[in-house]
Each structure stands twice: as C-alpha cells, then as structure tokens.
N, C-alpha and C positions, 0 to 999 in steps of 0.2 A: 691387680687389685689396684684400680684407679680408685683413687679418695674421691670420695663424696663433700658436694659443698655441705657447709654447717649454715642452719638458719641462723640469722641476726639476733631473734631472739634468744634462743639455748647459748650464743656465742656470749650474750651482752649479761644472762644468766650465771656463767660461766665464770667469767673474768670479773663478776662482781662478788662472786664467792672465793677470791682470790684462785683460784684453778687456773694454771699457768700451761699443763701441758695434760691433752685425753689421750690417750692408748688405748686402742681399740687389737685385742687378740686373739683373732678367729680361730680357730682351729677341727681340724676335720680327720677324715679318714676310716670311719668305720660305719658310715652310712649316718651319720648325726653331725651336724654343726654345732658348734660352739662360740663364747664369746665372754672373754673376761674384760672389763672394763675397769680402768685405772684412771683415777683423778689424781694428778701432781700439782701442789703449788706450795706453797710457805704457809706454816704455823695451823695447817688444816686439823682437824679433830676425826679422823676418820670412824669413831663412835658416833657423832653427831648425828642427828636426825635429818636433819637439812641436807648434811653431806649425803648420806644414804639415799635420800628421795632423787635429788640431785644426780648419783649416779646410776639410779632405776630409771632416770628421767633420760640419761646419755644411752642407757642400754635399749630403751625403747624405738627411740629416735634410729639408733644404729639398724637395728633388725628391721627400721622401717626403708631403712635407704640401701642395706646391702642386702644380697641374697647370699647365703652360706648353706647349701644341704649337707657337705660333709662325706659326699659322694665318692668314692675312690677304690684301689684295689685292696683297703686296708691298711696300709700303710700311712704312718702320721702326716700331717701337712699342716701349714698355716699361714696366714697371713696379718701382718701388722701394719696398723695406721696409726702414727703419733700425730695430732693435731699440736703444734706450738702456738699457742694464743698470744705471746707475748711479740714474736717474730712474724706472726701469719702466714707460717710455714706448714707445709703436710708433707710429711716422710713416710713412705710405703716399703713394706721389705716381706719378702717370701721364705718361706724355709719347707724343708721334706725331709722325712727320714728316707734310709734305702738300705735295703740288707746289706751287708760286708761280710764275708767269710774270711775266717781266719785259714790257719794251714790245717791241712788235714791228719790225721792220725789214726793209723790202726793198730789193730793188739787182736788177742788168741781169743775167741770167745769162750767163756766159762760157764760151764752146766753144773748148776748143783745138783748134787745127788740128793736120792728122795729119803735118806736114812733118817 
C-alpha cells in the first residue's frame, strides 16, 4: 500500500497536540476492512476528550484517503502505515497469515458402544 500525503491542516493539529507518530493499522480477510489508529507522543492523556476527537479526525481522514475492503480468501492480512511527524518520514509494511500444517498423526478409530 502506498502512503497518502497528510494535509497541512491535519499535520499542524497533530504537531500542536504533541503527536509524534500516527499509526494506521489496516486489517482484513473476512470481506470487511478494519482500521486501528494510534497517536503517539510525549505526555499524552489518552482519556482526554481532545485526544479522542483528534483520533476520530485522523480515522475519518484515513478512510477518505485509503480504500480498504478486506476482501480476500478468509486469511487475515493487513497494511501498517506509520507517519513520523518529527522526521517527516512514512513507513509502510504489509503482513498476512498463511495456513501451516504440522506433522500428520494417524490412530485407530474408536467407536463407543451403545450400552
């Protein structure tokens, strides 16, 4: 997934609030896309109303910039995008799960009696 540019207005709000990193963690795999937004910084009060509103604003912005349907074969997958506001860098990574089989084991079938 390619990182989309962040608006100057949103960037300024985040920096003014002491946010240093914005992480967008998209996930999918069951025909639904999900997004977890994390705002990191020094001395943040995560219970503060202003923080929660800013988090919601970032989530709305992210959904308007990124399309993430979650469609797939049922296996979990995702994309993480980390905006480093201090160094003005963006890091993207993707992940997925795959089925991995262990060793086979065979034993006799036991049938219970009806007594």
